Residue, then its C-alpha position, 0 to 999 in steps of 0.5 A: x463497465x467503468x469499474x473504477x468509477x462505479x465500484x472503486x471510487x465509492x469504496x475509497x470515499x467510504x474506506x480510504x485513509x490519508x497517507x503521505x508518500x515519499x516517492x524515493x524510487x518512483x520519482x527521485x528528488x520529487x517532494x512527499x505528497x498526500x494520497x489515499x488508499x484503503x489500509x489493511x493489516x492482519x496476521x498471516x501464518x507461513x508454513x516453512x519447509x521444516x514444518x514449523x510455522x512462521x507468524x507475520x503481519x500482512x499489511x497492504x494498501x489498496x489504491x485506485x490508480x486514477x487518483x495517483x499520477x505515478x503509482x508507487x514502486x518497490x522502495x517508496x515510503x508510505x506513512x498513514x496519517x490517520x487510523x491505527x497505523x498513523x505516523x508509522x512509516x512503511x516501505x513498498x515491498x510488492x504491488x499487484x494490479x487488480x485488472x479493474x483499475x486498482x492496485x494492491x501494495x504490500x507494505x513492510x515496516x522493516x528496512x528494504x533489503x539493499 
C-alpha cells in the first residue's frame, strides 16, 4: 500500500499551510523556498525532577517527504506564511520519520543553542 499517496497526500491537500524554508544547515547558501506542511501548536506540561511542572508550547510541522527535495534538518528556519503563526520564524529543533512517508518536525521560537 502506498500510504504516502493514499493517506498523506489527501491530508496535506486538506490541512497543509504554506511555509517558507530557509535551508541554512541542510543546504547552506541555497535560496529560501516555499513548501507546505500541517502546522500544530499546543501546550505541554513537563514534570521536572524536583516535582514542579514546567509549562511549554509544543509546535510541530508534519510534512510529506515526497514533496521535499531535501528535508529540513536541525537549525534550518521555517516561517509559516498563512494561519495563526504567519510571519513567525521558527527553527528546526528535532525531526522524526513516521515510517509511512512523512516526517514530524519540532519547531522552536527561541534561538538554537550554539
